C-alpha positions as a LaTeX table, in Angstrom:
\begin{tabular}{lrrr}
\hline
Residue & $x$ (\AA) & $y$ (\AA) & $z$ (\AA) \\
\hline
Met1 & 76.77 & $-69.77$ & 154.86 \\
Pro2 & 73.57 & $-69.66$ & 156.92 \\
Thr3 & 70.30 & $-70.18$ & 155.10 \\
Val4 & 66.75 & $-69.35$ & 156.12 \\
Lys5 & 63.61 & $-70.75$ & 154.51 \\
Leu6 & 60.43 & $-68.73$ & 154.59 \\
Lys7 & 57.66 & $-70.37$ & 156.56 \\
Asp8 & 54.02 & $-70.22$ & 155.49 \\
Asn9 & 52.58 & $-66.73$ & 156.00 \\
Glu10 & 55.85 & $-65.44$ & 157.45 \\
Pro11 & 56.63 & $-61.78$ & 156.75 \\
Phe12 & 59.92 & $-61.05$ & 155.01 \\
Asp13 & 61.03 & $-58.83$ & 157.92 \\
Val14 & 60.83 & $-61.73$ & 160.35 \\
Ala15 & 62.78 & $-64.02$ & 158.03 \\
Leu16 & 65.43 & $-61.34$ & 157.54 \\
Arg17 & 65.76 & $-60.95$ & 161.30 \\
Arg18 & 66.19 & $-64.73$ & 161.65 \\
Phe19 & 68.85 & $-64.68$ & 158.91 \\
Lys20 & 70.78 & $-61.87$ & 160.61 \\
Arg21 & 70.66 & $-63.73$ & 163.91 \\
Ser22 & 71.91 & $-66.95$ & 162.31 \\
Cys23 & 74.76 & $-65.03$ & 160.65 \\
Glu24 & 75.74 & $-63.59$ & 164.01 \\
Lys25 & 75.75 & $-67.03$ & 165.62 \\
Ala26 & 77.84 & $-68.44$ & 162.78 \\
Gly27 & 80.34 & $-65.57$ & 163.10 \\
Val28 & 80.08 & $-64.54$ & 159.45 \\
Leu29 & 80.51 & $-60.80$ & 160.00 \\
Ala30 & 83.39 & $-61.26$ & 162.42 \\
Asp31 & 85.11 & $-63.50$ & 159.88 \\
Val32 & 84.65 & $-60.94$ & 157.10 \\
Arg33 & 85.99 & $-58.14$ & 159.28 \\
Ser34 & 89.05 & $-60.19$ & 160.24 \\
Arg35 & 89.86 & $-60.79$ & 156.55 \\
Glu36 & 89.34 & $-57.15$ & 155.60 \\
Phe37 & 92.43 & $-55.29$ & 154.41 \\
\hline
\end{tabular}
């Protein structure tokens, strides 16, 4: 599972965008969709 640590003075929106991008790179959503019934 990808993790993202907030940097000093980093807005939450930016961290969320980084988290979404790291999930995409790791293939998390594709994996969930493939296991969906």
